[in-house]
C-alpha positions in Angstrom: -10.5 41.2 -40.9 -7.4 38.9 -40.2 -7.3 35.1 -40.7 -6.0 32.9 -37.8 -6.0 29.3 -38.2 -9.0 29.4 -40.3 -10.8 31.8 -38.0 -11.8 35.4 -38.9 -11.1 37.8 -36.1 -12.2 41.4 -36.3 -10.5 43.3 -33.7 -12.9 46.2 -33.7 -15.5 44.0 -32.0 -13.3 42.7 -29.0 -14.8 42.8 -25.9 -12.5 42.5 -22.5 -15.2 42.2 -19.6 -12.4 41.9 -17.0 -11.8 45.7 -17.9 -15.2 46.7 -17.2 -16.1 47.3 -20.8 -19.8 46.1 -20.8 -20.2 46.5 -24.7 -18.0 46.0 -27.7 -15.9 49.2 -28.4 -14.6 50.5 -31.4 -11.1 49.4 -32.1 -9.4 52.9 -31.9 -11.0 53.2 -28.3 -8.1 51.1 -26.9 -4.5 52.0 -26.3 -1.7 50.5 -28.2 -0.8 48.2 -25.3 -4.4 47.0 -24.8 -4.8 46.2 -28.5 -1.5 44.1 -28.6 -2.7 42.0 -25.4 -6.0 41.5 -27.2 -4.2 40.2 -30.5 -1.9 38.0 -28.4 -4.8 36.5 -26.4 -7.0 36.0 -29.3 -4.1 34.5 -31.4 -3.3 31.9 -28.9 -7.1 31.3 -28.1 -7.6 30.2 -31.6 -4.9 27.8 -31.4 -6.9 25.5 -29.2 -9.7 23.7 -30.9 -12.4 21.5 -29.4 -13.7 17.9 -30.1 -10.9 17.1 -32.7 -10.6 13.7 -34.3 -7.1 12.1 -33.5 -7.3 9.5 -36.4 -4.7 11.1 -38.5 -2.5 11.9 -35.5 -2.3 8.0 -34.6 -0.5 5.6 -37.0 -2.7 2.9 -36.1 -5.5 4.9 -37.8 -7.9 4.4 -35.0 -10.9 7.0 -34.3 -10.9 8.9 -30.9 -11.6 12.3 -30.3 -9.8 15.1 -28.0 -11.9 17.2 -26.0 -9.3 19.9 -26.8 -6.4 20.0 -29.3 -3.4 22.4 -30.2 -0.2 22.3 -32.1 2.9 24.0 -31.0 6.3 24.7 -32.9 7.9 26.9 -30.1 8.5 26.7 -26.3 6.8 30.0 -26.3 3.3 28.6 -28.2 3.7 25.7 -25.8 3.9 28.1 -22.7 0.8 30.1 -24.0 -1.1 27.1 -24.6 -0.4 25.6 -21.1 -1.2 28.8 -19.5 -4.6 29.2 -21.5 -5.7 25.6 -21.0 -7.0 24.5 -17.3 -7.3 21.0 -18.2 -6.2 18.3 -15.7 -5.4 15.6 -18.3 -2.6 16.3 -20.7 -1.4 14.2 -23.8 1.5 15.1 -25.9 1.8 13.7 -29.5 4.7 13.5 -31.7 4.5 11.3 -34.7 1.8 9.1 -33.0 3.6 6.0 -33.9 4.1 4.6 -30.1 0.4 5.0 -29.3 -2.8 2.9 -28.9 -6.1 4.9 -28.2 -8.8 2.9 -26.5 -11.1 5.8 -25.9 -11.8 9.6 -26.3 -9.1 11.8 -24.3 -11.0 14.0 -21.9 -8.5 16.7 -21.7 -6.0 18.5 -24.0 -4.1 17.1 -26.5 -1.1 19.1 -27.9 1.1 18.0 -31.0 4.7 18.7 -31.0 5.9 20.4 -34.3 9.3 21.8 -33.1 11.8 21.8 -36.0 15.7 22.5 -36.3 18.8 20.9 -37.4 21.6 22.8 -35.8 25.5 22.0 -35.8 26.3 23.2 -32.3 29.9 21.8 -32.0 32.4 20.1 -34.4 35.6 18.6 -34.2 37.7 16.7 -36.9 36.0 13.4 -36.3 32.8 14.0 -34.8 29.8 16.6 -35.0 27.2 17.5 -32.5 23.7 18.3 -33.9 20.8 19.9 -32.0 17.5 18.7 -33.4 14.0 19.9 -32.8 11.9 17.4 -31.2 9.1 17.5 -33.4 11.3 16.6 -36.6 10.4 13.1 -38.2 12.9 10.6 -36.9 13.5 9.2 -40.4 14.0 12.4 -42.0 16.7 13.5 -39.6 18.5 10.2 -40.5 18.6 10.8 -44.0 19.6 14.3 -43.8 22.5 13.1 -41.4 23.4 10.6 -44.1 23.2 13.1 -46.8 25.7 15.3 -44.8 28.0 12.2 -44.1 27.5 12.0 -40.6 27.3 8.4 -39.0 25.8 6.7 -36.2 22.2 6.5 -36.9 22.1 4.9 -40.2 20.9 1.3 -38.7 17.8 3.0 -36.9 16.6 4.2 -40.6 12.9 4.0 -41.1 11.9 3.9 -37.4 8.5 5.9 -37.4 8.0 8.6 -35.1 9.5 12.0 -33.9 12.9 13.1 -32.7 11.4 13.7 -29.4 10.5 10.3 -28.9 14.0 8.7 -29.6 15.5 9.5 -26.0 12.1 8.8 -24.2 12.0 5.4 -25.4 15.7 5.0 -26.2 14.7 3.5 -29.6 16.8 1.0 -31.1 17.5 -1.6 -34.0 20.0 -3.8 -35.5 22.5 -3.2 -32.8 22.3 0.7 -32.2 20.4 2.4 -29.6 20.0 6.1 -29.0 22.0 6.0 -25.8 25.0 5.2 -28.1 24.9 8.6 -29.9 23.1 10.8 -27.3 24.7 13.9 -25.6 21.8 15.8 -23.9 18.1 17.1 -24.2 16.3 20.2 -23.5 12.8 19.6 -21.7 10.0 21.8 -20.8 8.8 21.4 -17.3 5.0 21.4 -17.4 4.5 22.7 -13.9 6.9 25.5 -13.5 7.2 26.3 -17.5 11.3 26.2 -17.3 13.3 24.4 -19.4 16.0 22.0 -18.2 18.9 20.3 -19.8 19.3 16.5 -19.3 22.5 14.7 -19.5 23.1 11.4 -20.8 23.6 10.0 -17.1 20.2 12.0 -16.0 18.3 10.2 -18.8 18.9 6.8 -17.0 18.6 4.8 -20.4 17.6 1.2 -20.2 16.0 -1.3 -22.9 13.5 0.8 -24.7 12.8 3.3 -21.7 14.5 6.2 -19.9 13.6 8.5 -16.9 10.9 9.9 -18.9 8.7 6.6 -19.1 9.4 6.0 -15.3 10.1 8.6 -12.5 9.5 11.8 -14.5 6.6 10.4 -16.8 4.0 13.1 -17.5 6.2 15.8 -15.9 8.3 17.2 -19.0 8.0 17.7 -22.6 11.0 17.3 -24.6 11.9 20.0 -27.1 15.3 19.3 -28.5 17.8 16.6 -28.7 21.6 16.9 -29.2 23.4 14.0 -30.8 27.1 13.2 -31.5 27.6 11.7 -34.8 31.0 10.8 -37.0 32.4 12.7 -39.7 34.8 10.1 -40.8 36.1 6.7 -39.6 32.5 5.6 -39.3 31.7 2.3 -37.1 29.7 0.2 -39.6 27.5 -2.2 -37.8 26.5 -4.8 -40.3 26.3 -8.1 -38.4 23.0 -7.8 -36.6 19.7 -9.2 -38.3 19.7 -9.6 -42.1 21.8 -6.6 -42.6 24.9 -8.7 -43.9 23.0 -10.7 -46.3 21.0 -7.8 -47.8 24.6 -6.2 -48.6 25.8 -9.5 -50.1 22.7 -9.6 -52.2 23.5 -6.4 -53.5 27.4 -7.3 -53.9 28.5 -4.7 -51.3 31.6 -5.7 -49.8 32.9 -2.5 -48.1 29.4 -0.8 -47.0 29.0 3.0 -46.4 26.6 4.4 -43.9 24.3 5.0 -46.7 24.6 1.5 -47.9 23.7 0.3 -44.2 20.7 2.8 -44.4 19.4 1.2 -47.7 19.8 -2.2 -46.3 17.9 -1.5 -43.3 15.1 0.3 -45.2 14.8 -2.8 -47.6 14.7 -5.1 -44.7 12.3 -3.0 -42.7 10.0 -2.6 -45.7 9.8 -6.1 -46.8 8.6 -7.1 -43.1 6.9 -4.1 -41.8 3.3 -2.7 -43.2 3.3 1.1 -44.1 1.0 2.7 -41.7 -0.3 4.9 -44.8 -1.7 1.7 -46.1 -2.3 -0.7 -43.2 -2.7 0.8 -39.5 0.0 -0.3 -37.0 2.7 1.2 -34.6 5.6 -0.8 -35.6 6.7 -3.3 -32.9 4.0 -3.6 -30.4 5.8 -5.8 -27.7 9.4 -5.4 -26.3 12.0 -8.2 -26.9 12.2 -10.0 -23.4 15.3 -10.1 -21.4 15.5 -13.3 -19.5 17.5 -15.8 -17.5 19.8 -18.0 -19.6 18.0 -20.9 -17.9 14.8 -20.0 -19.6 16.5 -20.1 -23.0 18.0 -23.4 -22.3 14.7 -24.8 -21.4 13.2 -23.5 -24.6 16.0 -25.2 -26.7 15.1 -28.5 -25.5 12.0 -28.4 -27.7 13.0 -25.8 -30.2 15.8 -25.4 -32.5 17.6 -22.2 -33.7 16.1 -19.8 -31.0 17.0 -16.4 -31.8 18.9 -14.8 -28.9 21.4 -12.2 -27.9 23.6 -11.6 -25.0 22.7 -9.2 -22.4 24.4 -8.1 -18.9 24.1 -10.3 -15.8 24.4 -13.6 -17.6 20.9 -12.8 -19.2 19.7 -13.2 -23.1 17.4 -11.3 -25.1 15.0 -13.3 -27.1 12.9 -12.4 -29.9 9.6 -11.3 -29.0 8.3 -12.0 -32.8 9.9 -15.5 -32.7 8.1 -16.2 -29.5 4.6 -14.9 -30.8 5.2 -17.0 -34.2 6.0 -20.2 -32.5 2.9 -19.7 -30.2 0.8 -19.5 -33.6 -0.2 -16.0 -33.8 1.4 -14.8 -36.8 -1.0 -14.0 -39.7 -4.0 -14.2 -37.8 -6.8 -12.1 -38.9 -10.2 -11.2 -36.8 -12.7 -9.3 -38.9 -10.8 -5.9 -39.4 -7.6 -6.6 -37.4 -5.2 -9.0 -36.5 -1.5 -9.7 -36.5 0.7 -9.1 -39.4 1.5 -11.8 -42.0 5.4 -11.1 -42.5 6.0 -9.9 -38.7 4.5 -11.2 -35.8 5.6 -8.3 -33.6 3.2 -6.1 -35.5 -0.4 -5.9 -34.7 -2.6 -4.2 -37.5 -5.7 -2.2 -38.1 -7.0 -3.1 -41.6 -10.1 -0.9 -41.6 -11.7 0.9 -38.7 -11.2 -1.4 -35.7 -11.1 0.0 -32.4 -8.4 0.4 -29.8 -10.1 -2.0 -27.6 -9.9 -4.6 -30.4 -6.2 -4.3 -30.4 -5.7 -4.2 -26.7 -7.4 -7.3 -26.4 -5.5 -8.9 -29.0 -2.3 -8.1 -27.2 -3.6 -9.5 -24.0 -4.6 -12.8 -25.6 -1.2 -13.1 -27.1 0.7 -12.1 -23.9 -1.4 -14.8 -21.9 -0.6 -17.5 -24.6 3.1 -16.8 -24.7 3.3 -16.9 -20.8 1.5 -20.3 -20.9 3.8 -22.0 -23.7 7.2 -20.2 -22.8 6.8 -19.1 -19.2 7.7 -15.7 -20.4 5.6 -12.5 -20.0 6.0 -10.1 -22.9 5.6 -6.4 -22.4 4.0 -3.8 -24.4 6.0 -1.1 -26.2 3.4 1.1 -27.3 1.5 3.6 -24.9 -2.1 2.6 -24.1 -4.4 5.7 -23.8 
């Protein structure tokens, strides 16, 4: 007997009806090539489970079920799973941190667990690191800092996986993925071929890329390569509360670890831990608007947070707008808006995805009425 993913498999009882064997045959009856085919078929068949709860696979902690579910850690496993499945609907899960489940998923959900941290090129000042898309983003950041590789320290404690970083062009405290990105490898679902995408081909925008637009649902990212600094690190401490956090710790000349520690402290003080309170981090994008919109708001509001954007536009803080509209800290039974950060919608205990979605709609409509700005959701709604 052989144990595979919790299922016991007795190869002596295998039946392959397509080969015209009408009854189970003893194991020694088959030639070696047929035995190996059986083993491979049954191995991948047992990878796909049915009627699986997705509650532990999304950081909102919302209950929903997948009709079929599988995990892959190599492109070979991914290819075999997709070949074995005939589902029309497909959902790829990484860390589940940018996802709101509003219903059961009537298709195949596959979770990406591709690992890897490989130096593929190195110079006196820079290092190029190829990272498996299933790696936890924050763990990648910490490992980079441990090796004195700079460039991603401002992105500490962002939830999710490495594979989601270029898809969303994640960013925080003045840094975005596009600043350190070189290329990625992506598996084409229809053909099964792996394609390399350059920086230009990813067409990065604010919290988006080509994979959230024209190529949405066509590729699965399997690895990402970043260029990080080995020395002469570009310290960015002016964005947000980083500088004041450094000053409170009497740090005048911060290292990349100091920046990371400051960001972790700031985020921890404002954002709830998904292990304790279900959430997906920032639920809304910061809106980019014409400067005239900002000037109109400034007629009635003082100290409006804003940051320069291209084409004479400005980026406003969505959390500030939501707070000014009176939503910060509001609670409705077992869900609501977090008391410390209005950008974060929370599941206190067993709410539904519909509850969160309806709350976000109310917030969008209210901010639109009060500021003439339409907020966009950052999370994916399923």
